[in-house]
C-alpha positions as CSV (number, residue, x, y, z in Angstrom):
1,X,0.2,0.2,0.2
2,X,1.5,3.1,-0.9
3,X,0.3,7.5,-1.2
4,X,0.6,10.6,-1.4
5,X,2.0,12.3,1.4
6,X,-0.7,14.9,1.6
7,X,-3.6,12.0,1.2
8,X,-7.1,13.1,-0.1
9,X,-8.4,11.9,3.7
10,X,-6.9,10.5,7.2
11,X,-9.1,8.0,8.7
12,X,-8.4,7.5,12.8
13,X,-8.8,4.7,14.1
14,X,-8.3,1.2,11.9
15,X,-10.8,-0.5,13.9
16,X,-13.8,-2.0,11.7
17,X,-15.3,1.4,10.8
18,X,-12.3,2.9,10.0
19,X,-10.7,0.3,7.8
20,X,-14.3,-0.2,6.0
21,X,-14.5,4.1,5.7
22,X,-10.8,3.2,4.1
23,X,-11.7,-0.1,1.7
24,X,-15.0,2.7,0.1
25,X,-12.4,5.2,-1.3
26,X,-9.7,3.6,-2.3
27,X,-11.7,1.1,-4.0
28,X,-12.8,4.5,-5.8
29,X,-9.2,5.6,-6.2
30,X,-9.0,8.6,-3.8
31,X,-5.9,9.1,-1.4
32,X,-6.4,7.1,2.4
33,X,-4.2,7.0,4.9
34,X,-5.6,5.4,7.9
35,X,-3.7,5.8,12.1
36,X,-3.7,4.0,15.1
37,X,-2.6,4.3,18.0
38,X,-2.5,0.3,18.9
39,X,0.7,-1.8,16.9
40,X,-1.9,-4.4,15.3
41,X,-5.4,-4.8,14.1
42,X,-7.9,-5.5,17.0
43,X,-7.6,-9.2,17.8
44,X,-11.3,-9.1,20.9
45,X,-13.9,-10.9,19.2
46,X,-16.5,-8.2,20.5
47,X,-19.6,-8.3,17.9
48,X,-19.9,-11.9,16.7
49,X,-23.8,-10.9,13.9
50,X,-24.4,-8.3,10.8
51,X,-28.1,-7.5,10.4
52,X,-28.4,-6.4,6.8
53,X,-28.0,-2.6,6.5
54,X,-24.8,-3.5,7.8
55,X,-24.1,-6.6,5.3
56,X,-25.3,-4.0,2.3
57,X,-22.3,-2.2,3.1
58,X,-20.1,-4.8,3.3
59,X,-21.6,-5.5,0.2
60,X,-20.6,-3.0,-1.3
61,X,-17.1,-2.8,-0.2
62,X,-16.9,-6.6,-1.9
63,X,-16.0,-8.3,1.4
64,X,-18.9,-11.0,2.0
65,X,-18.3,-13.9,-0.3
66,X,-14.9,-14.0,2.4
67,X,-17.4,-12.8,5.4
68,X,-19.9,-15.9,4.5
69,X,-16.4,-18.6,4.2
70,X,-15.1,-17.3,7.6
71,X,-18.0,-17.5,9.7
72,X,-21.7,-19.0,8.5
73,X,-25.3,-17.8,7.2
74,X,-28.0,-17.9,10.9
75,X,-31.7,-19.0,10.1
76,X,-32.2,-17.8,13.4
77,X,-31.0,-16.2,16.3
78,X,-31.5,-15.1,20.2
79,X,-30.8,-13.5,23.4
80,X,-31.5,-14.9,27.0
81,X,-30.2,-14.4,30.3
82,X,-27.7,-16.2,31.5
83,X,-30.3,-19.1,33.2
84,X,-31.7,-19.5,29.6
85,X,-35.1,-17.1,29.7
86,X,-35.6,-16.9,26.3
87,X,-35.3,-12.6,25.9
88,X,-35.7,-12.6,22.4
89,X,-35.3,-13.1,19.2
90,X,-34.4,-13.2,14.7
91,X,-35.3,-15.1,12.0
92,X,-33.7,-14.7,9.1
93,X,-34.7,-17.3,7.1
94,X,-37.7,-14.8,5.8
95,X,-35.7,-13.5,3.8
96,X,-34.5,-16.3,1.7
97,X,-31.2,-16.2,-0.3
98,X,-31.3,-11.9,-0.1
99,X,-27.1,-11.1,0.2
100,X,-27.9,-9.0,2.8
101,X,-29.3,-11.4,5.0
102,X,-27.4,-11.4,8.4
103,X,-23.9,-13.4,9.2
104,X,-22.6,-14.5,11.5
105,X,-18.3,-13.3,12.1
106,X,-16.5,-12.4,15.2
107,X,-15.3,-9.2,14.8
108,X,-11.2,-9.6,15.5
109,X,-11.7,-12.2,11.7
110,X,-13.8,-9.5,10.3
111,X,-11.1,-6.9,10.7
112,X,-8.5,-9.5,9.3
113,X,-11.2,-9.5,6.0
114,X,-11.6,-5.5,5.5
115,X,-7.3,-5.4,5.9
116,X,-6.2,-7.8,3.5
117,X,-8.2,-6.5,1.3
118,X,-7.4,-2.4,1.8
119,X,-3.8,-3.9,1.5
120,X,-4.2,-4.0,-2.2
121,X,-5.5,-0.7,-3.0
122,X,-2.3,1.2,-4.3
123,X,-4.4,4.4,-3.1
124,X,-4.7,3.5,1.1
125,X,-1.9,3.2,3.3
126,X,-2.2,1.9,7.2
127,X,0.5,3.3,9.7
128,X,0.6,1.8,13.0
129,X,1.5,2.8,16.8
130,X,-0.2,6.6,16.3
131,X,-1.8,8.4,18.1
132,X,-3.5,11.6,17.4
133,X,-3.4,14.2,20.5
134,X,-5.2,16.9,18.5
135,X,-6.4,18.2,15.2
136,X,-7.1,21.3,14.1
137,X,-7.9,23.2,9.9
138,X,-7.6,26.1,8.1
139,X,-9.4,27.2,4.9
140,X,-7.2,24.9,2.4
141,X,-6.3,22.0,5.0
142,X,-7.2,20.0,7.9
143,X,-4.5,18.2,9.8
144,X,-3.8,16.3,13.4
145,X,-0.6,16.2,15.7
146,X,0.6,12.8,16.0
147,X,2.8,10.8,19.0
148,X,4.5,8.5,16.6
149,X,7.7,6.1,18.0
150,X,9.8,8.4,16.2
151,X,8.4,11.9,18.0
152,X,5.9,13.9,17.1
153,X,4.5,14.1,13.2
154,X,2.2,16.8,11.7
155,X,-0.2,14.9,8.9
156,X,-1.8,16.5,6.3
157,X,-5.2,16.2,4.5
158,X,-8.4,17.8,3.2
159,X,-10.8,16.0,5.0
160,X,-9.8,14.4,8.8
161,X,-12.8,12.0,9.9
162,X,-13.2,10.2,13.2
163,X,-12.7,6.7,13.8
164,X,-11.3,6.0,16.5
165,X,-14.2,4.6,19.1
166,X,-15.4,5.6,22.2
167,X,-13.1,7.7,23.6
168,X,-12.3,9.5,20.4
169,X,-9.1,12.4,20.6
170,X,-10.9,13.4,17.3
171,X,-13.9,14.5,19.1
172,X,-12.5,15.5,22.2
173,X,-10.7,18.2,20.0
174,X,-13.1,18.9,18.7
175,X,-16.1,19.2,21.3
176,X,-14.1,19.2,24.1
177,X,-13.9,16.5,27.0
178,X,-17.0,16.8,28.5
179,X,-19.7,18.6,26.0
180,X,-19.9,16.1,23.5
181,X,-23.6,15.1,23.6
182,X,-25.4,11.8,24.4
183,X,-25.1,9.6,27.5
184,X,-22.8,7.5,28.7
185,X,-25.0,3.9,30.1
186,X,-23.6,3.0,33.9
187,X,-24.0,-0.8,32.7
188,X,-21.8,-2.8,31.3
189,X,-21.8,-5.2,28.3
190,X,-18.9,-8.1,28.0
191,X,-19.0,-9.4,25.1
192,X,-17.1,-12.6,24.5
193,X,-16.6,-15.9,22.4
194,X,-16.9,-19.5,24.5
195,X,-16.7,-22.9,22.5
196,X,-19.8,-25.5,22.7
197,X,-18.3,-29.1,23.2
198,X,-21.0,-32.2,23.2
199,X,-20.2,-35.2,24.7
200,X,-21.7,-38.2,24.3
201,X,-22.6,-40.2,27.8
202,X,-23.1,-44.3,27.1
203,X,-24.3,-46.1,29.8
204,X,-22.9,-50.2,30.4
205,X,-25.2,-52.4,31.7
């Protein structure tokens, strides 16, 4: 991957949202530079399935074939309490063979698929270990100041896009730490992957 010194778009955050946006732009020949403060792709599983609106965008990016190969298409999904009590569910079988049917795949595997596709785009570049500390703009350009292993740098582009999550430095730089509208829930949700092993017990009389 390679791009001009001053790309058209700098995307802060190389998670699934940033990778998908970068891929959609790069597929259209737009010079894009993704930067992330971590050293590699996020390996946490987190999300497990993608409903039709998300799959529609992922299909536009040309990655749903790889997603289906790595995951699966469920007929039904549901949410339960820890004791097994049924809360609610979705029946995807009513959509038949619609190309945007729900796909199940851990988020870390989706990130890898998006990254693999992005690396094939000559107008895209991803830089790791780039922590944004501030953003700015004038009438001609926008920029981010980043801390890197080589020291502080300033990167310029026509547009800066914040895809850097709940603690977004882009958001904080624009609105302030306490001035961004919204709500933080007191409850926490923890998602992880588990493996289910089925045991067969044979009784010998």
